Each structure stands twice: as structure tokens, then as C-alpha cells.
VMD Tcl script that draws the C-alpha trace (Angstrom):
set ca {
  {13.54 48.58 -53.73}
  {11.07 50.25 -50.88}
  {8.61 53.45 -51.66}
  {10.19 56.51 -52.32}
  {10.58 57.85 -48.83}
  {9.83 61.19 -48.30}
  {12.33 62.16 -45.24}
  {13.41 66.15 -44.66}
  {16.41 67.40 -44.36}
  {17.40 68.73 -40.36}
  {16.49 64.96 -39.48}
  {19.22 63.43 -42.30}
  {20.73 65.50 -41.05}
  {19.73 64.77 -37.09}
  {20.33 61.06 -37.90}
  {23.56 61.01 -39.63}
  {25.42 63.47 -36.25}
  {24.84 60.32 -34.25}
  {26.41 57.85 -36.41}
  {26.22 55.64 -39.20}
  {23.95 55.47 -41.40}
  {22.76 53.67 -45.46}
  {21.27 55.57 -48.14}
  {19.94 54.42 -51.58}
  {19.23 57.14 -54.16}
  {19.44 57.44 -57.26}
  {22.18 59.57 -58.91}
  {21.70 62.84 -60.74}
  {24.32 61.99 -63.91}
  {22.56 58.34 -64.63}
  {20.01 57.84 -63.09}
  {21.10 54.31 -62.19}
  {20.87 53.37 -57.87}
  {23.61 53.99 -56.33}
  {23.90 52.94 -51.54}
  {26.41 54.44 -49.63}
  {27.06 53.96 -45.69}
  {28.29 57.55 -44.42}
  {28.38 59.92 -41.37}
  {28.34 63.21 -40.26}
  {29.30 61.42 -36.69}
  {32.87 62.92 -35.38}
  {33.69 59.96 -34.05}
  {33.46 57.89 -37.45}
  {35.06 60.73 -38.60}
  {39.55 60.92 -40.31}
  {40.88 63.72 -37.98}
  {41.29 65.57 -41.56}
  {37.19 65.08 -42.84}
  {36.66 67.02 -39.18}
  {37.65 70.74 -40.28}
  {34.62 70.95 -42.88}
  {31.68 70.10 -39.67}
  {30.96 73.98 -39.34}
  {30.06 74.05 -42.51}
  {27.83 71.51 -42.60}
  {25.85 72.06 -39.56}
  {25.66 75.78 -41.00}
  {24.94 76.06 -44.56}
  {24.56 79.15 -45.57}
  {22.36 80.89 -48.23}
  {24.02 79.92 -50.89}
  {24.17 76.25 -50.18}
  {21.61 74.16 -51.99}
  {19.80 72.39 -49.27}
  {18.41 69.89 -51.61}
  {22.64 69.09 -51.34}
  {23.41 66.60 -48.48}
  {27.03 66.41 -48.46}
  {28.30 63.56 -46.46}
  {31.36 61.19 -45.37}
  {31.34 57.85 -47.13}
  {33.25 55.62 -45.00}
  {34.27 53.21 -47.58}
  {36.10 55.27 -49.71}
  {37.02 57.75 -46.73}
  {36.02 61.07 -48.60}
  {33.06 63.47 -48.64}
  {30.64 62.39 -51.11}
  {26.70 64.66 -51.00}
  {23.80 63.48 -52.78}
  {20.44 65.04 -53.47}
  {17.47 64.89 -50.72}
  {15.30 63.97 -53.35}
  {16.69 61.27 -55.57}
  {16.70 59.04 -52.49}
  {14.99 56.48 -52.38}
  {16.01 55.09 -48.59}
  {17.24 55.65 -45.46}
  {18.35 53.14 -43.26}
  {19.74 54.39 -39.37}
  {22.44 52.80 -37.34}
  {20.05 51.43 -35.42}
  {17.88 49.54 -38.40}
  {21.89 49.21 -39.54}
  {22.65 47.24 -36.49}
  {18.70 45.03 -36.87}
  {20.10 43.97 -40.63}
  {23.36 43.06 -39.00}
  {25.36 44.86 -41.33}
  {27.11 46.93 -38.13}
  {27.90 46.29 -35.15}
}
mol new
graphics top color blue
foreach p $ca { graphics top sphere $p radius 0.5 }
foreach p [lrange $ca 0 end-1] q [lrange $ca 1 end] { graphics top cylinder $p $q radius 0.2 }
display resetview
């Protein structure tokens, strides 16, 4: 496992909005690692899921900026993770090079 990643929310949101990404993080509840293929790219969302995008890109003052909502393309549903628990983040380009996506 690579060393803990330092990434900021705006860069992460930008990468997610461009395509499918993979995030590896520790679950808050039990500390186990989890990986998730996810996106915020409209082309990769179901029609029903698209209606939630405006709230994600314009969070309110009350929203916890540590929580990042994303669309899990495997579970076909919205999920979230905490930015502080991210161990590694693969962009679309990295996933293509790793042959995890086309």
C-alpha cells in the first residue's frame, strides 16, 4: 500500500467530475480498507442520480467538507467517504494505464 495520500477536496472533485476514479480509504466504522470505483461525471451517472449533482458541486455552509459524496459505479448508488481517510486516489488516466478501465 502506498503512503497516505495528501489530496485536497477541489482537486479530488475535479478528477471525479472528469471520469471514473478509484479511491482507497479506511472505513470510519471499523478501520478496514475499502476501494471504490466512483464518479461525479454526468455521463457515468444514471438519470435518477444526476438530480443530486447540483448539491454536490455547491455544498451548503452546514455540509461537512471532510465528507465526499460520490456515485459508486459498482453498487450503482450514491456513497461517501471522508477525505481524511483516503489512502490512495487513482484518476481516470491512472486507471487506464493500469488497465482497470478502458
